[in-house]
Each structure stands twice: as structure tokens, then as C-alpha cells.
N, CA, C and O atoms as a GROMACS GRO file, in nm:
protein
  512
    1MET      N    1   1.670   1.926  -4.315
    1MET     CA    2   1.630   1.819  -4.263
    1MET      C    3   1.523   1.906  -4.116
    1MET      O    4   1.564   1.996  -4.043
    2ILE      N    5   1.362   1.831  -4.110
    2ILE     CA    6   1.317   1.926  -4.055
    2ILE      C    7   1.248   1.788  -3.904
    2ILE      O    8   1.198   1.678  -3.927
    3LEU      N    9   1.272   1.850  -3.770
    3LEU     CA   10   1.258   1.760  -3.695
    3LEU      C   11   1.158   1.772  -3.589
    3LEU      O   12   1.178   1.847  -3.493
    4ILE      N   13   1.025   1.685  -3.602
    4ILE     CA   14   0.884   1.722  -3.516
    4ILE      C   15   0.896   1.623  -3.420
    4ILE      O   16   0.891   1.505  -3.456
    5THR      N   17   0.917   1.661  -3.267
    5THR     CA   18   0.883   1.635  -3.189
    5THR      C   19   0.764   1.652  -3.067
    5THR      O   20   0.671   1.727  -3.099
    6GLY      N   21   0.758   1.600  -2.953
    6GLY     CA   22   0.613   1.604  -2.891
    6GLY      C   23   0.574   1.500  -2.830
    6GLY      O   24   0.613   1.392  -2.875
    7GLY      N   25   0.502   1.501  -2.733
    7GLY     CA   26   0.466   1.402  -2.651
    7GLY      C   27   0.330   1.266  -2.708
    7GLY      O   28   0.216   1.300  -2.738
    8ALA      N   29   0.375   1.133  -2.712
    8ALA     CA   30   0.282   1.028  -2.747
    8ALA      C   31   0.160   1.067  -2.760
    8ALA      O   32   0.093   1.105  -2.664
    9PHE      N   33   0.104   1.060  -2.916
    9PHE     CA   34  -0.036   1.053  -2.892
    9PHE      C   35  -0.078   1.201  -2.881
    9PHE      O   36  -0.156   1.228  -2.790
   10GLN      N   37  -0.029   1.320  -2.977
   10GLN     CA   38  -0.048   1.454  -3.000
   10GLN      C   39  -0.058   1.484  -3.095
   10GLN      O   40  -0.042   1.604  -3.112
   11GLY      N   41  -0.092   1.394  -3.224
   11GLY     CA   42  -0.093   1.441  -3.349
   11GLY      C   43   0.047   1.431  -3.433
   11GLY      O   44   0.055   1.444  -3.555
   12LYS      N   45   0.130   1.411  -3.365
   12LYS     CA   46   0.245   1.501  -3.415
   12LYS      C   47   0.290   1.413  -3.603
   12LYS      O   48   0.360   1.470  -3.688
   13LYS      N   49   0.232   1.284  -3.620
   13LYS     CA   50   0.203   1.193  -3.796
   13LYS      C   51   0.073   1.271  -3.866
   13LYS      O   52   0.078   1.298  -3.986
   14ALA      N   53  -0.027   1.301  -3.798
   14ALA     CA   54  -0.099   1.377  -3.882
   14ALA      C   55  -0.031   1.538  -3.905
   14ALA      O   56  -0.044   1.581  -4.020
   15TYR      N   57   0.028   1.615  -3.821
   15TYR     CA   58   0.093   1.725  -3.846
   15TYR      C   59   0.214   1.755  -3.906
   15TYR      O   60   0.272   1.862  -3.927
   16ALA      N   61   0.246   1.616  -3.936
   16ALA     CA   62   0.348   1.635  -4.024
   16ALA      C   63   0.335   1.578  -4.182
   16ALA      O   64   0.395   1.619  -4.282
   17MET      N   65   0.246   1.479  -4.172
   17MET     CA   66   0.190   1.466  -4.323
   17MET      C   67   0.124   1.605  -4.363
   17MET      O   68   0.158   1.643  -4.475
   18LYS      N   69   0.037   1.689  -4.296
   18LYS     CA   70  -0.075   1.789  -4.343
   18LYS      C   71   0.038   1.901  -4.400
   18LYS      O   72   0.047   1.931  -4.519
   19THR      N   73   0.121   1.957  -4.293
   19THR     CA   74   0.244   2.062  -4.317
   19THR      C   75   0.320   2.024  -4.386
   19THR      O   76   0.338   2.095  -4.484
   20PHE      N   77   0.386   1.925  -4.378
   20PHE     CA   78   0.472   1.850  -4.498
   20PHE      C   79   0.459   1.815  -4.619
   20PHE      O   80   0.555   1.805  -4.695
   21SER      N   81   0.309   1.784  -4.659
   21SER     CA   82   0.263   1.713  -4.768
   21SER      C   83   0.318   1.614  -4.776
   21SER      O   84   0.365   1.591  -4.888
   22LEU      N   85   0.337   1.523  -4.683
   22LEU     CA   86   0.395   1.384  -4.651
   22LEU      C   87   0.314   1.257  -4.678
   22LEU      O   88   0.247   1.243  -4.575
   23GLU      N   89   0.288   1.167  -4.754
   23GLU     CA   90   0.204   1.071  -4.770
   23GLU      C   91   0.288   1.007  -4.665
   23GLU      O   92   0.399   1.033  -4.620
   24GLU      N   93   0.181   0.896  -4.635
   24GLU     CA   94   0.243   0.774  -4.536
   24GLU      C   95   0.298   0.687  -4.616
   24GLU      O   96   0.376   0.617  -4.552
   25SER      N   97   0.292   0.652  -4.756
   25SER     CA   98   0.376   0.606  -4.800
   25SER      C   99   0.483   0.626  -4.886
   25SER      O  100   0.514   0.570  -4.992
   26ALA      N  101   0.547   0.742  -4.803
   26ALA     CA  102   0.668   0.835  -4.853
   26ALA      C  103   0.771   0.788  -4.742
   26ALA      O  104   0.894   0.794  -4.741
   27ALA      N  105   0.688   0.744  -4.658
   27ALA     CA  106   0.769   0.766  -4.504
   27ALA      C  107   0.862   0.601  -4.447
   27ALA      O  108   0.876   0.509  -4.528
   28ALA      N  109   0.889   0.595  -4.371
   28ALA     CA  110   0.965   0.488  -4.332
   28ALA      C  111   0.887   0.498  -4.146
   28ALA      O  112   0.860   0.589  -4.068
   29ASP      N  113   0.876   0.344  -4.147
   29ASP     CA  114   0.805   0.354  -4.000
   29ASP      C  115   0.894   0.281  -3.916
   29ASP      O  116   0.924   0.162  -3.916
   30GLY      N  117   0.948   0.414  -3.817
   30GLY     CA  118   1.054   0.346  -3.761
   30GLY      C  119   1.043   0.187  -3.646
   30GLY      O  120   1.136   0.119  -3.602
   31ARG      N  121   0.903   0.171  -3.628
   31ARG     CA  122   0.882   0.021  -3.560
   31ARG      C  123   0.939  -0.105  -3.620
   31ARG      O  124   0.972  -0.206  -3.558
   32SER      N  125   0.948  -0.077  -3.791
   32SER     CA  126   0.976  -0.206  -3.850
   32SER      C  127   1.048  -0.195  -3.998
   32SER      O  128   1.063  -0.284  -4.082
   33CYS      N  129   1.086  -0.064  -4.005
   33CYS     CA  130   1.179  -0.054  -4.162
   33CYS      C  131   1.329  -0.088  -4.115
   33CYS      O  132   1.368  -0.102  -4.000
   34SER      N  133   1.402  -0.096  -4.230
   34SER     CA  134   1.488  -0.170  -4.210
   34SER      C  135   1.622  -0.006  -4.188
   34SER      O  136   1.605   0.116  -4.196
   35TRP      N  137   1.736  -0.086  -4.162
   35TRP     CA  138   1.818   0.020  -4.099
   35TRP      C  139   1.886   0.131  -4.265
   35TRP      O  140   1.944   0.239  -4.250
   36GLU      N  141   1.868   0.092  -4.353
   36GLU     CA  142   1.905   0.166  -4.491
   36GLU      C  143   1.807   0.225  -4.499
   36GLU      O  144   1.839   0.344  -4.506
   37GLU      N  145   1.672   0.210  -4.504
   37GLU     CA  146   1.556   0.294  -4.544
   37GLU      C  147   1.527   0.428  -4.510
   37GLU      O  148   1.469   0.520  -4.568
   38ILE      N  149   1.602   0.411  -4.365
   38ILE     CA  150   1.610   0.599  -4.343
   38ILE      C  151   1.659   0.653  -4.385
   38ILE      O  152   1.609   0.766  -4.380
   39PHE      N  153   1.775   0.649  -4.455
   39PHE     CA  154   1.878   0.726  -4.510
   39PHE      C  155   1.839   0.736  -4.687
   39PHE      O  156   1.922   0.779  -4.767
   40LYS      N  157   1.670   0.678  -4.736
   40LYS     CA  158   1.637   0.712  -4.834
   40LYS      C  159   1.488   0.767  -4.874
   40LYS      O  160   1.435   0.781  -4.984
   41THR      N  161   1.442   0.792  -4.737
   41THR     CA  162   1.304   0.815  -4.751
   41THR      C  163   1.297   0.957  -4.693
   41THR      O  164   1.380   1.023  -4.630
   42ARG      N  165   1.151   0.990  -4.743
   42ARG     CA  166   1.145   1.132  -4.730
   42ARG      C  167   1.070   1.186  -4.611
   42ARG      O  168   1.041   1.306  -4.608
   43GLY      N  169   1.028   1.086  -4.490
   43GLY     CA  170   1.003   1.102  -4.379
   43GLY      C  171   1.041   0.977  -4.252
   43GLY      O  172   1.090   0.868  -4.279
   44ILE      N  173   1.019   1.006  -4.164
   44ILE     CA  174   1.050   0.884  -4.041
   44ILE      C  175   0.968   0.940  -3.939
   44ILE      O  176   0.961   1.049  -3.882
   45PHE      N  177   0.891   0.802  -3.931
   45PHE     CA  178   0.774   0.815  -3.845
   45PHE      C  179   0.806   0.724  -3.686
   45PHE      O  180   0.856   0.611  -3.683
   46TYR      N  181   0.777   0.780  -3.599
   46TYR     CA  182   0.851   0.639  -3.455
   46TYR      C  183   0.973   0.665  -3.490
   46TYR      O  184   1.015   0.554  -3.523
   47PHE      N  185   1.050   0.733  -3.504
   47PHE     CA  186   1.178   0.696  -3.521
   47PHE      C  187   1.276   0.716  -3.384
   47PHE      O  188   1.397   0.737  -3.379
   48HIS      N  189   1.150   0.697  -3.245
   48HIS     CA  190   1.233   0.695  -3.151
   48HIS      C  191   1.208   0.554  -3.097
   48HIS      O  192   1.248   0.532  -2.983
   49GLU      N  193   1.142   0.447  -3.166
   49GLU     CA  194   1.085   0.298  -3.194
   49GLU      C  195   1.239   0.276  -3.245
   49GLU      O  196   1.313   0.210  -3.171
   50TYR      N  197   1.294   0.331  -3.372
   50TYR     CA  198   1.391   0.306  -3.477
   50TYR      C  199   1.488   0.296  -3.378
   50TYR      O  200   1.534   0.182  -3.387
   51ILE      N  201   1.534   0.346  -3.304
   51ILE     CA  202   1.636   0.385  -3.196
   51ILE      C  203   1.655   0.288  -3.107
   51ILE      O  204   1.763   0.232  -3.090
   52ARG      N  205   1.514   0.255  -3.022
   52ARG     CA  206   1.480   0.125  -2.970
   52ARG      C  207   1.522   0.014  -3.018
   52ARG      O  208   1.599  -0.048  -2.944
   53ARG      N  209   1.488  -0.051  -3.154
   53ARG     CA  210   1.510  -0.166  -3.228
   53ARG      C  211   1.668  -0.173  -3.260
   53ARG      O  212   1.734  -0.278  -3.258
   54SER      N  213   1.717  -0.051  -3.288
   54SER     CA  214   1.860  -0.048  -3.284
   54SER      C  215   1.934  -0.072  -3.213
   54SER      O  216   2.040  -0.119  -3.255
   55LEU      N  217   1.912  -0.051  -3.040
   55LEU     CA  218   1.990  -0.074  -2.952
   55LEU      C  219   2.002  -0.237  -2.894
   55LEU      O  220   2.089  -0.306  -2.842
   56GLU      N  221   1.851  -0.254  -2.938
   56GLU     CA  222   1.807  -0.418  -2.877
   56GLU      C  223   1.866  -0.524  -2.978
   56GLU      O  224   1.844  -0.643  -2.957
   57GLU      N  225   1.950  -0.475  -3.102
   57GLU     CA  226   1.993  -0.578  -3.226
   57GLU      C  227   2.155  -0.478  -3.194
   57GLU      O  228   2.222  -0.467  -3.297
   58GLY      N  229   2.205  -0.423  -3.094
   58GLY     CA  230   2.330  -0.375  -3.093
   58GLY      C  231   2.378  -0.277  -3.164
   58GLY      O  232   2.500  -0.276  -3.184
   59ARG      N  233   2.336  -0.226  -3.190
   59ARG     CA  234   2.391  -0.140  -3.318
   59ARG      C  235   2.416  -0.015  -3.239
   59ARG      O  236   2.343   0.049  -3.164
   60GLU      N  237   2.601   0.011  -3.297
   60GLU     CA  238   2.617   0.128  -3.265
   60GLU      C  239   2.572   0.285  -3.301
   60GLU      O  240   2.611   0.312  -3.415
   61LEU      N  241   2.525   0.358  -3.261
   61LEU     CA  242   2.443   0.487  -3.274
   61LEU      C  243   2.474   0.572  -3.279
   61LEU      O  244   2.395   0.658  -3.316
   62LYS      N  245   2.635   0.614  -3.242
   62LYS     CA  246   2.724   0.734  -3.199
   62LYS      C  247   2.712   0.863  -3.348
   62LYS      O  248   2.708   0.985  -3.335
   63THR      N  249   2.708   0.800  -3.458
   63THR     CA  250   2.741   0.889  -3.559
   63THR      C  251   2.579   0.869  -3.664
   63THR      O  252   2.574   0.892  -3.785
   64LEU      N  253   2.480   0.830  -3.592
   64LEU     CA  254   2.336   0.828  -3.644
   64LEU      C  255   2.284   0.941  -3.676
   64LEU      O  256   2.247   0.968  -3.791
   65ALA      N  257   2.278   1.015  -3.584
   65ALA     CA  258   2.247   1.164  -3.625
   65ALA      C  259   2.323   1.237  -3.718
   65ALA      O  260   2.254   1.306  -3.792
   66GLU      N  261   2.481   1.243  -3.742
   66GLU     CA  262   2.546   1.304  -3.844
   66GLU      C  263   2.531   1.232  -3.977
   66GLU      O  264   2.556   1.278  -4.089
   67ASP      N  265   2.479   1.095  -3.941
   67ASP     CA  266   2.487   1.030  -4.078
   67ASP      C  267   2.353   1.072  -4.135
   67ASP      O  268   2.367   1.116  -4.249
   68LEU      N  269   2.240   1.071  -4.095
   68LEU     CA  270   2.120   1.095  -4.144
   68LEU      C  271   2.122   1.247  -4.184
   68LEU      O  272   2.063   1.286  -4.284
   69ALA      N  273   2.200   1.339  -4.094
   69ALA     CA  274   2.206   1.478  -4.168
   69ALA      C  275   2.279   1.464  -4.284
   69ALA      O  276   2.257   1.567  -4.347
   70ARG      N  277   2.381   1.366  -4.372
   70ARG     CA  278   2.437   1.377  -4.422
   70ARG      C  279   2.411   1.332  -4.557
   70ARG      O  280   2.443   1.378  -4.667
   71GLN      N  281   2.314   1.182  -4.501
   71GLN     CA  282   2.268   1.106  -4.628
   71GLN      C  283   2.130   1.148  -4.643
   71GLN      O  284   2.087   1.111  -4.753
   72ASN      N  285   2.029   1.222  -4.563
   72ASN     CA  286   1.909   1.288  -4.548
   72ASN      C  287   1.894   1.360  -4.545
   72ASN      O  288   1.813   1.364  -4.452
   73PRO      N  289   1.915   1.503  -4.594
   73PRO     CA  290   1.923   1.619  -4.529
   73PRO      C  291   1.752   1.694  -4.563
   73PRO      O  292   1.710   1.801  -4.520
   74GLU      N  293   1.682   1.598  -4.651
   74GLU     CA  294   1.557   1.634  -4.674
   74GLU      C  295   1.468   1.583  -4.575
   74GLU      O  296   1.353   1.626  -4.583
   75ALA      N  297   1.494   1.501  -4.483
   75ALA     CA  298   1.427   1.361  -4.427
   75ALA      C  299   1.344   1.459  -4.362
   75ALA      O  300   1.403   1.565  -4.346
   76VAL      N  301   1.179   1.457  -4.302
   76VAL     CA  302   1.103   1.476  -4.185
   76VAL      C  303   1.075   1.336  -4.083
   76VAL      O  304   1.027   1.226  -4.108
   77ILE      N  305   1.127   1.398  -3.962
   77ILE     CA  306   1.158   1.266  -3.860
   77ILE      C  307   1.036   1.331  -3.759
   77ILE      O  308   1.021   1.444  -3.710
   78VAL      N  309   0.992   1.263  -3.754
   78VAL     CA  310   0.879   1.249  -3.635
   78VAL      C  311   0.903   1.147  -3.502
   78VAL      O  312   0.885   1.025  -3.503
   79VAL      N  313   0.940   1.216  -3.403
   79VAL     CA  314   0.938   1.115  -3.262
   79VAL      C  315   0.895   1.138  -3.157
   79VAL      O  316   0.877   1.260  -3.144
   80ASN      N  317   0.862   1.069  -3.050
   80ASN     CA  318   0.788   1.119  -2.919
   80ASN      C  319   0.914   1.138  -2.836
   80ASN      O  320   1.024   1.082  -2.836
   81GLU      N  321   0.850   1.253  -2.752
   81GLU     CA  322   0.938   1.309  -2.647
   81GLU      C  323   0.944   1.209  -2.558
   81GLU      O  324   0.845   1.148  -2.519
   82LEU      N  325   1.092   1.183  -2.511
   82LEU     CA  326   1.083   1.065  -2.382
   82LEU      C  327   1.156   1.129  -2.278
   82LEU      O  328   1.239   1.062  -2.216
   83GLY      N  329   1.138   1.254  -2.247
   83GLY     CA  330   1.231   1.277  -2.139
   83GLY      C  331   1.184   1.378  -2.037
   83GLY      O  332   1.241   1.455  -1.959
   84SER      N  333   1.021   1.338  -2.075
   84SER     CA  334   0.987   1.463  -1.918
   84SER      C  335   0.832   1.373  -1.853
   84SER      O  336   0.711   1.396  -1.849
   85GLY      N  337   0.949   1.239  -1.802
   85GLY     CA  338   0.863   1.153  -1.737
   85GLY      C  339   0.921   1.108  -1.572
   85GLY      O  340   0.956   1.169  -1.471
   86VAL      N  341   0.909   1.001  -1.604
   86VAL     CA  342   0.911   0.916  -1.433
   86VAL      C  343   1.069   0.891  -1.504
   86VAL      O  344   1.080   0.874  -1.626
   87VAL      N  345   1.175   0.891  -1.421
   87VAL     CA  346   1.263   0.823  -1.491
   87VAL      C  347   1.248   0.673  -1.508
   87VAL      O  348   1.183   0.633  -1.412
   88PRO      N  349   1.273   0.596  -1.570
   88PRO     CA  350   1.265   0.411  -1.596
   88PRO      C  351   1.343   0.343  -1.479
   88PRO      O  352   1.442   0.400  -1.432
   89VAL      N  353   1.299   0.216  -1.429
   89VAL     CA  354   1.337   0.148  -1.320
   89VAL      C  355   1.419   0.108  -1.420
   89VAL      O  356   1.532   0.157  -1.422
   90ASP      N  357   1.386   0.023  -1.510
   90ASP     CA  358   1.482  -0.061  -1.614
   90ASP      C  359   1.582  -0.001  -1.636
   90ASP      O  360   1.548   0.117  -1.651
   91ALA      N  361   1.730  -0.017  -1.651
   91ALA     CA  362   1.805  -0.017  -1.716
   91ALA      C  363   1.821   0.043  -1.807
   91ALA      O  364   1.842   0.163  -1.822
   92PHE      N  365   1.806  -0.105  -1.929
   92PHE     CA  366   1.786  -0.093  -2.096
   92PHE      C  367   1.711   0.066  -2.064
   92PHE      O  368   1.780   0.167  -2.070
   93ASP      N  369   1.579   0.070  -2.033
   93ASP     CA  370   1.493   0.192  -2.118
   93ASP      C  371   1.551   0.320  -2.034
   93ASP      O  372   1.516   0.432  -2.072
   94ARG      N  373   1.629   0.311  -1.934
   94ARG     CA  374   1.697   0.462  -1.924
   94ARG      C  375   1.797   0.476  -1.981
   94ARG      O  376   1.843   0.580  -1.933
   95ILE      N  377   1.888   0.428  -2.079
   95ILE     CA  378   1.980   0.425  -2.172
   95ILE      C  379   1.906   0.441  -2.289
   95ILE      O  380   1.971   0.509  -2.368
   96TYR      N  381   1.756   0.394  -2.351
   96TYR     CA  382   1.725   0.384  -2.483
   96TYR      C  383   1.700   0.540  -2.436
   96TYR      O  384   1.762   0.609  -2.517
   97ARG      N  385   1.636   0.622  -2.340
   97ARG     CA  386   1.570   0.717  -2.311
   97ARG      C  387   1.670   0.839  -2.312
   97ARG      O  388   1.646   0.948  -2.366
   98GLU      N  389   1.780   0.807  -2.248
   98GLU     CA  390   1.890   0.919  -2.310
   98GLU      C  391   1.976   0.900  -2.445
   98GLU      O  392   2.055   0.984  -2.489
   99THR      N  393   1.956   0.811  -2.486
   99THR     CA  394   2.001   0.802  -2.644
   99THR      C  395   1.962   0.856  -2.743
   99THR      O  396   2.021   0.921  -2.830
  100THR      N  397   1.781   0.808  -2.717
  100THR     CA  398   1.709   0.887  -2.797
  100THR      C  399   1.712   1.040  -2.789
  100THR      O  400   1.715   1.104  -2.893
  101GLY      N  401   1.711   1.101  -2.669
  101GLY     CA  402   1.760   1.231  -2.643
  101GLY      C  403   1.840   1.290  -2.674
  101GLY      O  404   1.831   1.410  -2.698
  102ARG      N  405   1.963   1.206  -2.685
  102ARG     CA  406   2.099   1.264  -2.713
  102ARG      C  407   2.107   1.290  -2.893
  102ARG      O  408   2.172   1.380  -2.945
  103ILE      N  409   2.035   1.199  -2.960
  103ILE     CA  410   2.006   1.193  -3.108
  103ILE      C  411   1.968   1.305  -3.106
  103ILE      O  412   2.042   1.402  -3.121
  104CYS      N  413   1.821   1.311  -3.085
  104CYS     CA  414   1.755   1.441  -3.103
  104CYS      C  415   1.796   1.560  -3.110
  104CYS      O  416   1.763   1.646  -3.192
  105CYS      N  417   1.914   1.572  -2.973
  105CYS     CA  418   1.926   1.682  -2.976
  105CYS      C  419   2.045   1.754  -3.069
  105CYS      O  420   2.067   1.874  -3.082
  106GLU      N  421   2.141   1.593  -3.153
  106GLU     CA  422   2.192   1.655  -3.228
  106GLU      C  423   2.117   1.693  -3.358
  106GLU      O  424   2.145   1.783  -3.437
  107LEU      N  425   2.040   1.626  -3.362
  107LEU     CA  426   1.893   1.590  -3.526
  107LEU      C  427   1.868   1.807  -3.521
  107LEU      O  428   1.865   1.893  -3.609
  108ALA      N  429   1.858   1.809  -3.378
  108ALA     CA  430   1.784   1.989  -3.380
  108ALA      C  431   1.899   2.061  -3.380
  108ALA      O  432   1.893   2.184  -3.380
  109LYS      N  433   2.034   1.984  -3.380
  109LYS     CA  434   2.098   2.123  -3.430
  109LYS      C  435   2.141   2.130  -3.538
  109LYS      O  436   2.204   2.229  -3.576
  110LYS      N  437   2.118   2.034  -3.605
  110LYS     CA  438   2.145   1.997  -3.810
  110LYS      C  439   2.018   2.069  -3.845
  110LYS      O  440   2.030   2.176  -3.904
  111ALA      N  441   1.905   2.029  -3.818
  111ALA     CA  442   1.756   2.037  -3.870
  111ALA      C  443   1.806   2.216  -3.912
  111ALA      O  444   1.896   2.283  -3.862
  112CYS      N  445   1.703   2.255  -4.024
  112CYS     CA  446   1.669   2.364  -4.041
  112CYS      C  447   1.571   2.379  -3.951
  112CYS      O  448   1.613   2.456  -3.864
  113GLU      N  449   1.429   2.333  -3.923
  113GLU     CA  450   1.350   2.368  -3.856
  113GLU      C  451   1.330   2.258  -3.771
  113GLU      O  452   1.372   2.149  -3.808
  114VAL      N  453   1.252   2.271  -3.625
  114VAL     CA  454   1.245   2.182  -3.544
  114VAL      C  455   1.082   2.219  -3.472
  114VAL      O  456   1.067   2.322  -3.405
  115HIS      N  457   0.987   2.137  -3.492
  115HIS     CA  458   0.832   2.172  -3.463
  115HIS      C  459   0.805   2.061  -3.334
  115HIS      O  460   0.834   1.941  -3.325
  116ARG      N  461   0.740   2.153  -3.243
  116ARG     CA  462   0.681   2.045  -3.111
  116ARG      C  463   0.537   2.053  -3.134
  116ARG      O  464   0.480   2.159  -3.157
  117VAL      N  465   0.496   1.971  -3.130
  117VAL     CA  466   0.317   1.914  -3.139
  117VAL      C  467   0.275   1.933  -3.004
  117VAL      O  468   0.343   1.885  -2.913
  118VAL      N  469   0.176   1.995  -2.981
  118VAL     CA  470   0.115   1.958  -2.829
  118VAL      C  471  -0.081   1.958  -2.892
  118VAL      O  472  -0.129   2.045  -2.964
  119CYS      N  473  -0.147   1.850  -2.845
  119CYS     CA  474  -0.255   1.861  -2.890
  119CYS      C  475  -0.320   1.877  -3.025
  119CYS      O  476  -0.438   1.904  -3.043
  120GLY      N  477  -0.191   1.850  -3.154
  120GLY     CA  478  -0.237   1.830  -3.258
  120GLY      C  479  -0.206   2.012  -3.332
  120GLY      O  480  -0.246   2.055  -3.441
  121ILE      N  481  -0.146   2.064  -3.253
  121ILE     CA  482  -0.106   2.166  -3.299
  121ILE      C  483   0.038   2.222  -3.295
  121ILE      O  484   0.082   2.275  -3.193
  122GLY      N  485   0.092   2.214  -3.381
  122GLY     CA  486   0.242   2.254  -3.416
  122GLY      C  487   0.329   2.394  -3.355
  122GLY      O  488   0.269   2.498  -3.380
  123MET      N  489   0.400   2.404  -3.315
  123MET     CA  490   0.465   2.511  -3.283
  123MET      C  491   0.619   2.516  -3.374
  123MET      O  492   0.691   2.416  -3.385
  124VAL      N  493   0.642   2.611  -3.417
  124VAL     CA  494   0.834   2.637  -3.494
  124VAL      C  495   0.870   2.638  -3.383
  124VAL      O  496   0.798   2.698  -3.302
  125ILE      N  497   0.991   2.577  -3.336
  125ILE     CA  498   1.084   2.609  -3.188
  125ILE      C  499   1.218   2.660  -3.268
  125ILE      O  500   1.292   2.725  -3.194
  126LYS      N  501   1.258   2.649  -3.382
  126LYS     CA  502   1.372   2.672  -3.450
  126LYS      C  503   1.334   2.657  -3.580
  126LYS      O  504   1.265   2.567  -3.628
  127HIS      N  505   1.389   2.761  -3.638
  127HIS     CA  506   1.388   2.810  -3.820
  127HIS      C  507   1.498   2.874  -3.852
  127HIS      O  508   1.514   2.991  -3.817
  128ASP      N  509   1.584   2.809  -3.920
  128ASP     CA  510   1.710   2.868  -3.960
  128ASP      C  511   1.672   2.964  -4.099
  128ASP      O  512   1.761   3.027  -4.157
   0.00000   0.00000   0.00000
């Protein structure tokens, strides 16, 4: 598994597509894909939005990182870094931010590579 993170609008998706020869048609869009789709696709864009939607639907996410690593170990996951800003006033937004951070920490532990993208430039911050 490969995890790509960074701030919003920093070129993570383009970096993932170029670096890993990932076609947009071969990736799930976290803003609209089904629960099952992330376990079968080669890439997942907007993973943070997938988590938001899942929380809004009341879905249990405690084992999401483990399930994803086990069922789709070759996935390239692209997610926004959410924890480097102002703490949200809204309670749901705080839960969303914390949940996304915790899931990404677990994914990073399980990933063979973690990349951070800033201004379109990727840096490998973990390589096993």
C-alpha cells in the first residue's frame, strides 16, 4: 500500500497519477464511490471525503485501515492532511478530522511507502 498525503490543492492526485502510472479510470473517487469499491480499486482519490461520507452515514470505521490493508494491499491512497490548521468549532468536523488522522496513522504504519506532496513536489517520508 502507498499513502500520499499533503495539504489541499497541493498536486497530490497529479503526483500519484504520474509517479505510479495510475489512470483516473483505475481509481475510486472518495467523494462518490461505494463502500465496496475501495477494496477493489488500484487507487483511491479524496480518501478524506470517503471518511466524511462514511461518518455521515453512521458507518463504523474502527477497522477500516486494517480491512483496507488486508483486502487491497496494492492500493495507492491519496488523502488531504487535515490536522495542520485551526481546530473546527463544529463537533462533527472535529470528529471527522480526528477520525481521518487516526485512520491515516494506521494506514501509514501498514504502508510500504508514504509520500508527502507540497507544491506538486513529492517527498518519500517512509520507504520499507
